[in-house]
N, C-alpha and C positions, 0 to 999 in steps of 0.2 A: 299536362301542358296545355295552356290556353292558346287557342289559335286566334279566334276573332269573333266578335258578336256586336250587334247593335242593340241588344236587349238592355233596356234602361235599368232594370232592377239589378242585373249583374254588374253593369258598369258603375252604378251608384255605389255599391260596396267596394269596388276596386278603387274608384276615385276618392272615397273616404280613407283609403289605406287600411281598412280593417280586415281585408283578405289579401292573400298573396297575388301578385301580378301574374305569376306563372303557376299553373296547376292548382289554382285556388278554388275553382268551381267544378263540381263533379256531377255528371248526369249518369245515372245508372238505369238502363233499360233491360228488364227481364220480363218479357211479355207474359201476362198482360199488365205488368206493373211498371211504374215510372217513379224515380226519385231524383229530385234536384237538391243538391247540398252545397251550401256556401259556408265553408269553414272559416272562422275568424282566427286571426293570429293570436288572440288571447285564450284560445281553447274553446270558445263558444261556436255557435253555428246558427244558420237559418236553414230549415229543411221543409220541403213540400213533397208530398207523395200522392200518388193517385193511380188511376187505371188508364189503360190504353185500349183502343179498339181500331182495328184496321178494316177498311172497306173491302170485303171479299166477294160481294155480289156484283159480278160483271154485267148482270142484266139490269142493274139499277141505273137510272138516267144520270145520277150523280157519281157514278163509279170513277174513282181515281186511284190507281194502284200505288201512287206515291204518298197518298194521304193517310195520316194516322190521327185519330181523334184522342183527346185526353181530357180527363176531369180530375182535378185535385180534390182529395177527400180528407187530407190531414195536413197540418202545418205545425211546426214547433220552432221556438226561438230559445236558444241558450245564450245568455248574455256574456258569460265567461265560464271558465272551467268550474267555478263553484256556484254559479247563479243560474238556475234553471235545470232542465228545460221547462218552458211554458207552452202550453197548447194554445194555438191561435186558430181562429176560424179560417178554413182553407178558402183561398180565392183563386179562381181561374178555371176556365175550361175553354177549349178551342181545338185547333188542329195544327199539324205541321205537315208540309210536303217535303219529301226527301229526294235529293238528287245525289247519287253516288258517283264521285269523280273517278275513283279507283278503289282498290281493296282497302285503302287506308283513310281516305278523306270522304266526308259527306257534307253536303250543304242542306240545311233545313231553313225553310221560310215558313213562318207561322201565320196564324189568323190575325195577328196584329202587325204584320209586315216586318217583323224582326227577322234578322238573318243570323244564323249560327253556323260557323264552320267548325267541324268536329273531327277528331281522329280518335281511334281506340287508345286507351291509356297505356297499353303495352306496345304501341307503335314505335318503330325505330326510324320512321321517316323524318327527315329534316324539314321543319316547317318555318325556318327563319324568314323566308320570303313572304310568308303569310301573316307575319306580325305587323299588319297595317295598323294605322291609327284607328282607335276605336271610336273616335269622335265623328268621323265621316265615312261614307261608303259609296261605292258604285252600285246602283240597283242591279240585282240579279233576277232573272226570270226563269222559272222552271216550266218547261213546256210539257206537253202531253207525251204519252208513250211509256213504255215499260222501263224497268230499271236495268235493262240489258242483262249481263251475266252476273249481276250482283245478287247475293243472298239477302233476303229481307231480314235484317238484323232485329227488326222490331218484333218478330215472332220467334226469335231464337230462344231456346231453352237455356242457353249459356248467358250469364250476365255480361253485358257490354258496358264498361265504364268509359265515359268520354269526358275529356277535360276540355273546357272552353277557354 
């Protein structure tokens, strides 16, 4: 179930109508790997995969416990159920900071100032209030400090699939 994002690439495919409005974009994090998948309604998809690295050295001047770095190392495009997949040059590297709102919701702000509001795919939480317009947003700021009592799902050995 898609919650909300300002990410241009995701909204581009939704605006074109080639992916579902709800539950159409899947992000799977199984540290140290990341995969973003945009399935198309005709059976095709766009997929990018890469690796994750968390900053674990609290002696480092740039230490930020919410920050996770990523580098995409593969990309594939399948145009339809019978056409592809075609390997594409991977594009993208950067970071995202994570703020856990509770055990169900997290907000990521990335190196391009995109905002993603995510929940686990198996979440039962009602997020109808979070279905704000994807065209505009109120800026959110992640402050310093730890993640409280939340488990760092980026380093979990169990896959965490998130719908945007």
